[in-house]
N, C-alpha and C positions, 0 to 999 in steps of 0.2 A: 725670289727672281733675280737678285744681284748675283747669287752664287751661280746660277744657271747661265747667266750672261758671261760671267768670268770664265767658267768652264768652257763654254763654246769659243770664246775669243781667244783664251789660251791655247786651245786646240788648233786653232787656225793660226797660230804663232804671230799674232798682230800685237799682243801686249807681252811686256816683261815685267816680272814681279821683282822689286827691288825695295829692300828695306820696309816690306809690308805694304808698299804702294804700288799701284799699277801705272806702268809708264808705257807709252806707245813706243814700239821698236823702230828704229830707223831702217828705212828700206835701202838695201844696199845691193841692187840687182847685179851689178858688175862682179861684186864679191862673190855672190852665189854661183854665177857662170864660171868664174876662175876656179872655185873649189871643185865644181863638177869636172872641169877639164884636168885638174891635177889629180883627182880620184881616177880617172880613166888612164892618165899617163902613167901612174905608178903600177898599173896591172897590165899594161899594153905593151906587147913586144912587136916591133916592126923592123923588118930588114936586119935581124939579128941583134937589135938592142931594146933594152926596156927604156921606153921614152922617158920616164920619170928619173931615170939615173943621169940623164943629160939635160933635163928642163929645170931652169931655175927662175924663181920670182925675184924680181928686184923691188925692194920696199921703197918706192917713191912717193906713193900716194897717201901714205898714212898721215891721219890727223895728229899733229905733234904739238907739244907744249914748246915754249921758247927755247928751252935748253935742248931739247931733242932737235928742234929745227936748226939751231946753231951747230950742234954736233954733226948733224947730217952734212951740212955744207962744210964744215971745217974738215971732215973726214973724206971728202971727195964726191959727195952726192950732188947731182945735178938734176934740175927740172927737166921734164919732159923725156927722160931716158925711157926706153920701152920696158913694159912690165915683165916680159918673159924673154929668156935667153935659152936657145936650143943650140948648144955648142956641138953640132955634128956638120961636117962639111958635106953637102949633096947638091945635086943639081947645078953645079958650077958656082956655088956660093960658099963663102967661108963658114957661114952659120945663119941661123934664123933669129930674127927678132921680132916680137909680137907685142903690139900695144893693144890692150884690151879696153874696149869702150862698153858702156852699157848697152843693152839691146836698143835698136834704133828708135823705138817709141818713145825713149827717154830723152831724145834729141841732145845728146851729149856733143859738145864740139871738140874738134881737134885743135889743140893749142899751137901757138907759134913755136913753143920750145919743142913740141913733139915733131912738127915739120922740120925743125932744124936737125933733130936727131935722125929723122927718116933720111935727109939729105946726106948727112955725115956718113952714117953707116951704109947707105946704098953705094956711096961713092968709094967705100973701102971693100966692096965686094960681099956685103951681107944682104940678105933678102929681109925686108922690113915690111910688115903687113899690119894694118888695123883690123881687127876682128871685133864682131859685134855679138857673138854668142859663143858657148862652149862648143856647140856642134861646128861652128865655123872654124873654131881653133883646132878642133880634132881633124876636121877634114884637111885643113891646111898642112897640119903636122904629118898626117898619113901621106898626103900627095908629095910633100917635100922629101919625106924619107924614102919613098918608093920612085923617086925622079919622075913623078907624074904631074908636074905642075902645069896648069893651063889657066892663065888669066884672061884668056879671050881679049886681049889688047887693053885689059883694064888692071895693071898691075898696082898693087899697094893702093 
């Protein structure tokens, strides 16, 4: 019976096998949403550009050891900087900055550092948006690149 439970659970990707032991996998819904958006970006062409050629991820949120944390700050990393940079000028903006958050049911909060970067980058002519799903991010990028932004009075 244990083998049947193991097979079912592994098939559902809820457990990870390490060193012959079963360990519950950490749930990282934001990472899965981001991976989906990047797969889409790499194969999607909008307004004459392949989105993935201009979309870059900033490794700000990684869980780091002490040395890596120290190096991150020593080399110029700053807390709260947005997760994604789309370096294409459109819709009157210099570029697009996207901070991905886990889907809303996970009740992730926007940090003070993220709000600080939102203000800084917006004041310099960048569009800064918080997205809560890959679908939201894909739609935002599509609207941005086709000059079809409509925030309905509720920007960022």
